[in-house]
N, C-alpha and C positions, 0 to 999 in steps of 0.2 A: 273778317273775312272778306276778301276780295272776289269781286265776279266780272268777267268777261263777256262782252257780247259773241264772240266769237272765239272758238278751240284756238289755243297756242297764245303766244304771249303777244303784249300790246307795246308798242314802241310809241314813247312820247317825242316831242317836237324837237327836244334835244338828245335824241338817240339814247334816252334810258328805257332799258326794257323791263318790264314787269309781267311776271307770270301770275295770272288769277287763280285763285284757290278754287274756284269753280265756275261753270258756265251760268248765266242769268237764268236759262230755262230751267237748270234745277232748283233755282231758289224762289221762284216767282210764287209759289203758294206759300211761304215760309213767313214768319212775322217777324218783323225788326222793331226796336225801338227807333233807329235812325237811319237812314239811307243818305250817304253821303255821294254826290256826283262830283267828279273832278271837273274844273274848268279848263282852258287852253282851246286851242284848236287845232285840228279839226275835231278833237275829241267830244267837246261840248256841244258843237253841231250832231256828230254823229249820235250822242245820246238823246238829244232833242226828237230826233227823227226816227228814233228807236220806238216802234209802237209798243214793244213790251215794256218798255221804261215808262211810256206815257200813262198806258193802262193802269201801271202800278200807282203812278202818281195822282193820275186824274181820279180814278176809280175809289180803290178803298182808302189810299191816302188821305184826298180830300174829305171823304166821310168821317175818319177817323180824326180830322182836326190837324192834319199835317200841314206844315209851312212850306211854301217854296221860299227861293232866295229872292225872288221879286216881292212876296209876300212880309218877308224879314225886313228888305231895305224900306218897305212902305211902313211898316210898323216903326223902324227906326226914325225915319224922318218924322213920324206923328209923336214922337216920344221927344223928339227935340224940340218940336214947335209947341209942346205943351206947357213948358215951364222953365 
């Protein structure tokens, strides 16, 4: 399932258009096994600055043991250094 921050389609930096299945507001109370946030600019910055995304990642996500990309990078570095 894909979700958008605002109604309507989203245009990528190479003019690719995506039509999200739902709005993020409609999904905030649902449980998911994984949430993948795309990279690229300015989209990654928009996601970083959206309070709804941050509350989902910082609150229940951290409490449930979710990992962020930064944490995965750190874990990968530790794994490479351990042996």
